[in-house]
N, C-alpha and C positions, 0 to 999 in steps of 0.2 A: 510460064508462071500463070497460075489461075487468076482470073479477074475476081475481085471481091465485090459482091453486090451489097453487102451489109456494111454499115458504118462501124468505126472503131469506137468502143465505149470502155470506160472503166467498169469492171464487174463489181456489183454490189453484193452478190451472193457468195462469192468464193474469195473474198479479199482478206489480206493479212494486214496491210497498212492502208493503202488507198485504192486497191483494186487494179492497179496498172498492169502488173504481171498476169493476173487472171484474165483481164480484158485482152491483152496481147495473145495469151494462150488460146482463148476462145476465137479470136479473130483469125489467127493463123492455123487453128486446129492442131495445136501441139499441147503436150502436157504442161500444165502451169508450173510444175516443179522445175522443168527444164528452163523455162523463162526466168524463174526466180534465181536459179543457179547461175544463169548467164549474167544477170544483173549483179549478183554478188561478185562474180569473177571480174567483171568490168569495173566494179567499184574498188576492188582490191588492186587492180592493175591500172593505176593512174587516176582513179576517181571518176572516170567517164560514166560508169553505171549510175552513180549517185546523181550526177548532173542530168543525165537522160531521164532518170526516174522522176526527178523533181519537175523537169520540163513537161513530161507527159502527164504528171499529176495536175499541173496547172492547165495544160492545153486540151486534154481529152475530157469530154463530158462524161458524167456518170451515166450508167445504163438507166433507161426509164424503168420505173417499177411496173411489174406486171399487174399488180393489184391496184384498183382505183383507191384514192384516198378515202378514209372513212368519212361518212357523212355525219354531220352534226344534227341533221334533221331526224325526228322520230319516225320510225317505220311503223306502218299500220299493224304489223304482226308482232311488235314488241311493245310491252307496256312502258309508259313514261314513268321514270323513277325520279322523284323530286331530289334536288341536291340536298346533301346532308347539312344539318345545321351545326353550328359551332358549339358543341357540347364538350366542355373540358371538365374532367373530374377535379374536384377541389381537394385540397389537402385537409387532414383532420383539423388542423389549427385554423382553417379558413371557414369553418362552419359558423353559421349565424345562430346565436343563442339568445334567449331572452334573459333578463336579469334575475329571474326567479331561481335559476340553478347555479348562480355564482355565489360562492361563500365569501361574505364580507370580512370574516375574521381570519383570513389567510395571513401568514407571516410575510 
């Protein structure tokens, strides 16, 4: 059996639920569909697949993301855009009017 130099992670790019099957597929270099089918079969035969999946979901860390987190700092090559102000359109009945256009002899 070949020695594994890389750690086992839950996959974040090819996941269906939590990335456990995709992570195992990548770790053992097998098709992810085969791992998923194996978990389904184990789940139907006694429920061992469900328990194993839940344990691996809790115990195995998610794969680190390849991209760095976005920076909140302004970059020199991009203009700084001010935040939008709270401008909500009013309803027609909310318009402010002066008393000159109100008819006093309305019924």
